Phi, psi and omega in degrees: 000329183290326185298310179300324178297320179294320180296319179298318180295321179297322180292321180292323185289342179280121183280143177289345181300331182288346177269351179277154180270010182265130179266320185195152175234116178200161178055039181058027182220155179252125176260120182274167183293336179270008178091351178282164184234158179223144167240146182239129177250133172270120187249146175277168176253161176234141178274088186298323186293332183274351180279155176291168181298320179295320180293320177298317178296324179295320179295316180297318180295319179295322180292322178296316179296321179300314180291322182291331183272353181288133176246008179214165181278151177233155175237129177250124180241131177245123180245131174250117182234148176292128183286124177265110184251016182300318180294324178294320178295320178295322177298316180295322179295320177296318178296325177296319178295322183281343184290126180265336178282125186296318181297313179295327179295317178294320180292324177294321177294320177295322179295318178297317177300318180297316181295318182295319180293319182297316180287336179284333180288316182203161179284138175263118185262143178244126180254129181236148183242128181236141175243122183260118181256122182260161169216127178239126176305331181289341181268358181281112183288343184279346181278153177286160179298322180294320179295321179292323181293320180296317181290328180290332180284327182217065186289313187298311179294329178299315182285322186287323188268333186252106182295328180297315178296319180301312180298324178295312180292323178297322178299317180292321178293321179299323179293321177294319179301312180301321178296314180294318181299317180298317181291323180290321178295329177294338177267357181090014179261116178276142181230155173224126176283130179290131176278184184302315179298317181294322179295316179296318178296320180298311180289326178297314179290329182288314184269350179226060187299320182287317180294324183295334181293323185254344185227100181287152180280140181288139177295132181300327180291341181264355178282140178241126179263124180278137181246000000 
């Protein structure tokens, strides 16, 4: 009986983090284990069907120009998640308590009941669009062959240990992000670059969908490191 228990404990003690390809998250950037970097943009959607023919043609032409001008690969990720409205319901209940007008108080209560009934019938899904912008030191044509070969042999430690290298790579990544943001805005797509906290929350929610529902991630600014 002891043997299965020991095996179970060993399985639990093994962190899933070792199976991820992420080495570090800092400076609004993701550093991968192979030394490459990523920036993630949260992008808005556009209702293409409601636009006029001229507007649709303008969007298509902007998109074609965007693709033709790209000198690196991009990744577009669409996530559909169940919308958690518990905080919104708590907000409405507080407003109901504060309401002094009897009619408005009753209407607020009815609205809360309606929302709760609506969510009990079916799941309300929230769809988000992400654009992942990469940068690889090996793709930098300005570097010498010897420099690229050295970084390819030990990329992860190079990025992790040397802040100077990280800032250099981040600058190149930032330029790519600016180029992508400008092209997307020309199509009417608004974007926001995820900061360090946003990136951690994104990966936390992605790899721990069930846990994230009941256990929110702590804000990095509220963490205190004991020395």
